[in-house]
C-alpha positions as CSV (number, residue, x, y, z in Angstrom):
1,M,46.9,159.8,97.9
2,A,45.2,161.4,94.9
3,I,47.3,161.3,91.8
4,P,47.2,164.3,89.5
5,S,46.2,163.4,85.9
6,N,49.4,164.7,84.5
7,Q,51.7,162.9,87.0
8,L,52.9,159.3,86.8
9,P,52.6,157.2,90.0
10,V,56.1,156.8,91.6
11,I,57.4,153.5,92.9
12,V,60.5,153.7,95.2
13,H,62.6,150.6,95.4
14,L,64.5,150.5,98.7
15,I,67.6,148.4,98.7
16,Y,70.5,148.0,101.1
17,R,73.2,148.4,98.4
18,L,72.9,148.6,94.7
19,D,75.4,146.1,93.4
20,I,75.7,143.3,90.8
21,G,73.7,140.5,92.4
22,G,70.7,138.3,91.8
23,L,68.3,140.4,93.8
24,E,69.4,143.6,92.1
25,R,69.1,142.0,88.7
26,V,65.5,140.9,89.4
27,M,64.6,144.4,90.5
28,L,66.2,146.1,87.5
29,N,64.9,143.6,85.0
30,C,61.4,144.2,86.3
31,I,61.8,147.9,86.1
32,N,63.1,147.7,82.5
33,K,60.3,145.4,81.4
34,L,57.7,147.8,82.9
35,A,59.0,150.7,80.9
36,G,55.8,150.8,78.9
37,E,53.6,151.0,81.9
38,P,52.5,154.3,83.4
39,Y,54.8,154.3,86.4
40,K,58.0,156.1,87.3
41,H,60.7,154.1,89.2
42,V,63.2,155.5,91.6
43,I,65.9,153.5,93.5
44,I,67.1,154.4,97.0
45,S,70.1,152.6,98.3
46,L,70.6,152.8,102.1
47,T,74.4,152.6,101.6
48,D,76.0,153.2,98.1
49,A,75.7,152.1,94.5
50,N,78.0,151.1,91.6
51,H,77.4,152.0,88.0
52,F,75.1,149.0,87.5
53,A,71.8,150.9,87.3
54,Q,73.1,153.4,84.8
55,D,74.0,150.5,82.5
56,Q,70.3,149.9,81.8
57,E,68.6,150.9,78.6
58,S,66.9,153.8,80.4
59,P,69.2,155.2,83.2
60,L,67.4,155.3,86.5
61,E,67.3,158.0,89.2
62,V,69.3,156.6,92.1
63,F,69.7,158.1,95.6
64,C,72.3,156.9,98.1
65,L,71.9,157.6,101.8
66,N,75.4,156.5,102.8
67,K,74.3,154.5,105.9
68,K,77.1,153.7,108.3
69,Q,77.7,150.2,109.5
70,G,75.5,149.2,112.5
71,N,72.8,151.5,113.9
72,D,72.7,154.8,112.0
73,F,69.5,156.5,113.0
74,S,70.3,159.5,110.9
75,V,69.3,157.4,107.9
76,H,65.7,157.4,109.1
77,F,65.7,161.2,108.9
78,K,67.4,161.3,105.5
79,L,64.9,158.8,104.1
80,F,61.9,160.8,105.5
81,K,63.1,164.0,103.9
82,L,63.8,162.2,100.6
83,L,60.4,160.5,100.5
84,K,58.7,163.8,101.2
85,Q,60.6,165.3,98.3
86,I,59.9,162.4,95.9
87,Q,56.3,161.8,97.1
88,P,56.1,158.1,95.9
89,H,52.9,156.2,95.9
90,I,54.5,152.8,96.6
91,L,57.5,151.8,98.7
92,H,58.9,148.4,97.6
93,S,61.6,147.2,100.0
94,Y,63.9,144.2,99.6
95,N,65.1,141.8,102.3
96,L,65.4,142.2,106.1
97,S,67.9,145.2,106.0
98,T,65.2,147.5,104.6
99,I,62.0,146.4,106.3
100,E,62.3,148.6,109.3
101,Y,61.8,151.8,107.2
102,H,58.1,151.3,106.3
103,P,56.9,153.2,109.4
104,I,59.0,156.2,108.3
105,A,57.5,155.9,104.8
106,W,54.0,156.0,106.3
107,L,54.9,159.1,108.2
108,A,56.2,160.6,105.0
109,G,52.8,160.0,103.4
110,V,53.6,156.9,101.3
111,P,50.3,154.9,101.0
112,G,51.4,151.7,99.2
113,H,53.8,149.2,100.9
114,I,55.4,146.0,99.5
115,H,58.2,144.0,101.0
116,A,60.0,141.2,99.1
117,E,62.0,138.4,100.7
118,H,64.6,137.1,98.2
119,G,66.6,134.9,100.6
120,R,67.9,134.6,104.1
121,D,71.2,135.8,105.6
122,I,74.2,133.6,106.3
123,A,73.8,134.5,110.0
124,D,70.3,133.0,110.0
125,P,70.0,130.5,107.0
126,Q,66.9,128.8,108.4
127,G,65.2,132.1,109.3
128,L,64.8,131.2,113.0
129,N,66.1,134.4,114.6
130,K,63.3,135.5,116.9
131,K,64.3,139.1,117.0
132,H,64.3,139.4,113.2
133,N,61.1,137.5,112.8
134,F,59.4,139.7,115.4
135,L,60.4,142.7,113.3
136,R,59.0,141.1,110.1
137,K,55.8,140.3,111.9
138,L,55.6,143.8,113.5
139,M,56.0,145.4,110.1
140,A,52.8,143.6,108.9
141,Y,50.9,146.6,110.4
142,F,52.5,148.8,107.8
143,I,53.0,146.5,104.8
144,Q,50.1,145.4,102.6
145,R,51.9,142.7,100.7
146,Y,54.9,140.4,101.5
147,I,56.3,138.8,98.3
148,C,58.4,135.6,98.4
149,V,60.5,134.3,95.5
150,S,60.3,130.7,96.4
151,E,57.8,128.2,98.0
152,D,60.3,127.6,100.7
153,L,60.3,131.3,101.7
154,F,56.5,131.5,101.3
155,Q,55.8,128.6,103.7
156,W,58.4,130.0,106.2
157,L,56.9,133.4,106.2
158,I,53.5,132.1,107.1
159,S,54.4,129.2,109.4
160,T,57.5,130.4,111.2
161,V,57.3,134.2,111.0
162,G,53.5,134.4,111.3
163,I,52.6,136.7,108.5
164,P,48.9,136.4,107.7
165,Q,48.4,134.3,104.6
166,N,46.3,136.9,102.9
167,K,49.3,139.3,103.0
168,A,51.8,136.8,101.5
169,L,52.3,136.1,97.8
170,L,54.6,133.8,95.9
171,I,56.2,135.3,92.8
172,Q,59.0,133.1,91.6
173,N,61.9,134.7,89.8
174,G,61.9,134.5,86.1
175,I,64.3,135.4,83.3
176,D,64.5,136.5,79.7
177,T,64.7,133.1,78.0
178,E,65.7,134.6,74.7
179,Q,68.6,136.6,76.1
180,F,70.0,133.4,77.8
181,N,69.9,131.1,74.9
182,L,73.2,131.6,73.1
183,A,74.6,128.6,71.2
184,K,77.3,126.7,73.2
185,K,80.9,127.3,72.0
186,D,83.0,124.2,71.4
187,S,85.8,123.3,73.7
188,D,88.3,120.5,74.0
189,S,87.8,120.3,77.8
190,I,84.8,120.4,80.1
191,R,84.2,123.9,81.5
192,L,82.7,124.6,84.9
193,A,81.6,128.0,86.2
194,I,80.2,129.6,89.4
195,V,78.6,133.0,89.1
196,A,78.0,134.5,92.5
197,R,78.9,137.3,94.8
198,I,82.0,136.2,96.7
199,S,80.6,136.2,100.2
200,P,80.4,133.6,103.0
201,V,76.8,132.7,102.2
202,K,77.8,131.5,98.7
203,D,80.4,129.2,100.4
204,H,83.1,129.3,97.6
205,Y,85.4,127.5,100.0
206,N,83.1,124.4,99.8
207,L,83.5,124.4,96.0
208,L,87.3,124.9,96.2
209,K,87.6,122.0,98.7
210,A,85.5,119.9,96.4
211,L,87.9,120.7,93.5
212,V,90.9,119.6,95.6
213,I,89.2,116.3,96.2
214,L,88.2,116.0,92.5
215,Q,91.8,116.7,91.4
216,G,93.0,114.0,93.7
217,K,90.7,111.5,92.0
218,V,91.0,112.4,88.3
219,G,94.4,114.1,88.2
220,L,95.4,117.6,87.0
221,Q,95.2,116.6,83.3
222,D,91.5,115.7,83.5
223,M,90.3,118.6,85.6
224,P,87.6,120.8,84.2
225,Q,88.5,124.5,83.5
226,V,86.8,126.5,86.3
227,S,85.6,130.1,86.0
228,V,84.8,132.0,89.2
229,V,82.7,135.0,88.2
230,G,82.0,137.6,90.9
231,D,83.8,139.8,93.4
232,G,83.8,140.3,97.1
233,T,85.9,140.6,100.3
234,Q,87.0,136.9,100.2
235,K,88.4,136.9,96.7
236,A,92.1,137.3,97.8
237,E,91.7,134.5,100.4
238,L,90.2,132.2,97.8
239,E,93.0,132.9,95.3
240,K,95.6,132.2,98.0
241,F,93.8,128.9,98.7
242,C,94.0,127.9,95.1
243,Q,97.7,128.7,95.0
244,S,98.4,126.7,98.2
245,N,96.5,123.7,96.8
246,K,97.8,123.9,93.2
247,L,94.3,124.4,91.7
248,T,95.7,125.8,88.5
249,S,92.5,125.1,86.6
250,V,90.6,127.8,88.5
251,N,90.4,131.3,87.0
252,F,89.0,134.3,88.9
253,L,87.2,136.6,86.4
254,G,85.9,139.2,88.7
255,A,82.5,140.9,88.4
256,R,81.1,140.6,84.8
257,D,78.0,141.8,83.0
258,D,78.2,139.4,80.0
259,I,76.7,136.5,81.9
260,A,74.9,135.1,78.8
261,Q,78.2,134.9,77.0
262,I,79.9,133.2,79.9
263,I,77.1,130.6,80.1
264,S,77.6,129.9,76.4
265,E,81.1,128.9,77.3
266,T,80.1,126.8,80.3
267,D,79.2,123.1,80.4
268,I,78.4,122.7,84.1
269,F,77.2,125.5,86.4
270,V,77.9,125.0,90.1
271,L,76.5,126.8,93.1
272,S,77.7,125.9,96.6
273,S,75.6,128.2,98.7
274,L,74.5,127.8,102.4
275,A,71.2,129.7,101.8
276,E,69.3,130.9,98.7
277,G,65.9,132.0,97.5
278,I,65.7,131.1,93.8
279,P,69.0,132.3,92.3
280,M,68.8,134.1,89.0
281,T,72.1,132.6,88.0
282,I,70.8,129.1,88.1
283,L,67.8,130.1,86.0
284,E,70.0,131.8,83.5
285,A,72.4,128.8,83.3
286,M,69.5,126.4,82.8
287,S,67.9,128.6,80.1
288,G,71.3,128.4,78.3
289,K,71.1,124.6,78.3
290,T,73.7,124.2,81.1
291,A,73.8,121.2,83.5
292,V,73.8,122.2,87.1
293,V,75.4,121.0,90.3
294,S,74.1,122.8,93.4
295,T,73.5,122.5,97.1
296,A,69.9,121.7,97.9
297,V,69.1,124.8,99.9
298,G,66.2,127.3,99.9
299,G,64.2,127.3,96.7
300,I,66.7,125.5,94.5
301,P,64.9,122.1,94.8
302,E,61.8,123.8,93.4
303,V,63.8,124.4,90.2
304,I,66.0,121.4,89.9
305,T,65.0,117.7,90.2
306,D,68.0,115.7,91.2
307,G,69.2,113.6,88.3
308,V,66.9,115.4,85.7
309,E,68.2,118.9,85.1
310,G,71.3,118.4,87.3
311,F,72.5,117.1,90.6
312,L,71.7,118.3,94.1
313,V,73.9,117.8,97.1
314,E,73.8,118.7,100.8
315,K,75.5,122.0,101.8
316,S,78.9,122.2,103.4
317,N,79.8,118.7,102.0
318,P,82.7,119.0,99.6
319,E,82.9,115.2,99.1
320,A,79.4,115.1,97.8
321,L,80.0,118.1,95.6
322,A,83.1,116.6,94.1
323,S,81.2,113.3,93.5
324,A,78.4,115.1,91.6
325,I,80.9,116.9,89.4
326,K,82.7,113.7,88.7
327,K,79.5,112.0,87.5
328,Y,79.5,114.5,84.6
329,L,83.2,113.9,83.9
330,D,82.6,110.1,83.9
331,E,79.4,110.4,81.8
332,P,79.7,113.6,79.7
333,E,76.6,112.7,77.6
334,L,74.6,113.6,80.7
335,I,75.7,117.3,80.4
336,A,73.7,117.9,77.1
337,K,70.8,115.7,78.3
338,H,70.4,117.6,81.6
339,G,71.0,120.9,79.8
340,E,68.1,120.3,77.4
341,K,65.8,119.4,80.4
342,G,66.9,122.5,82.1
343,R,65.9,124.7,79.2
344,E,62.5,123.0,79.0
345,R,62.0,123.5,82.8
346,I,62.7,127.3,82.6
347,L,60.5,127.8,79.5
348,N,57.6,126.2,81.3
349,H,57.9,127.6,84.8
350,F,60.3,130.5,85.2
351,N,59.6,132.8,82.3
352,E,60.2,136.5,83.0
353,K,56.9,137.6,81.5
354,N,54.9,135.9,84.2
355,M,57.1,137.4,87.0
356,V,56.8,140.9,85.6
357,Q,53.0,140.6,85.1
358,A,52.6,139.5,88.7
359,Y,54.5,142.5,90.1
360,L,52.5,144.8,87.8
361,N,49.3,143.3,89.2
362,E,50.4,144.2,92.7
363,Y,51.4,147.7,91.8
364,N,48.1,148.3,90.1
365,A,46.2,146.9,93.1
366,L,47.9,149.3,95.5
367,I,47.4,152.2,93.2
368,G,43.7,151.3,92.8
369,K,43.9,150.2,89.1
370,G,43.5,146.5,89.9
């Protein structure tokens, strides 16, 4: 597609739902950091969107297609009409739920195609679903570049899915290390936090079960204060679990956008997920000199070395999670030590500037500037 000299190339970001989550934050952070580049960015949500995108420094154009649950073939027609109207030069899709729309984009005249894998679904945490992987491989006829955010996803995409290696690229998530570097606020007690969408894949129940075990070992008086940041359909069930098990140290704070502030008031960051790519929240916590206890899933072991920046445990094992948290309660000097190592790790390997430049290189290559 020839681009008129007075027209900026348009990049459409296709996402299932625009909500407050790690994937969405990576996407919006990149868009914001590319504000000085000669591109226009538009977001299309297959379903709906909250106010998140409009909270950015430069409000974005967002379209919602209001897709119904299950198969809703009318969305293909809606997307085709919208793409013909927008006339983008690149379609950048995110995760499995959006990959099937690349052929429609080709029919609508979109020449550049990128697909990003940020993590796997709870229904297929190992990425072994043959139907899904056949779809990913089939779409390689329409997609010029598959981007993975972790080495784990990169190797899986090539070895298990069968994507040609020359079409796959590893771009690890990165963060603004200055934004997430607030001084720690003093506290009389140890503070623990989880920042994650409340959904089955994040396995909050595993964390709460671990806290029940921990409370049985150390007693209510010595329990850390626990902040659960995030929202989702399981929230009411989790609150009821805490009431039934007398977990009075747990506070549900809901969805928040002041994560840097929350990290400054956190000593130990916990993630109990069943599957992950490279979670933004772990990178943000480490940048803020926060020790981490996490399940060793997805790309997390690429970020954290067990016993150096934090502790890694197997998934769905509340006893192991409780024991790892207790190590910090027994040896609180490790919290600051691991926090310093975490900050050093992020500065050296997960800086946002490198991530943004890598995405820009791909956009330029598809447009013909690279």
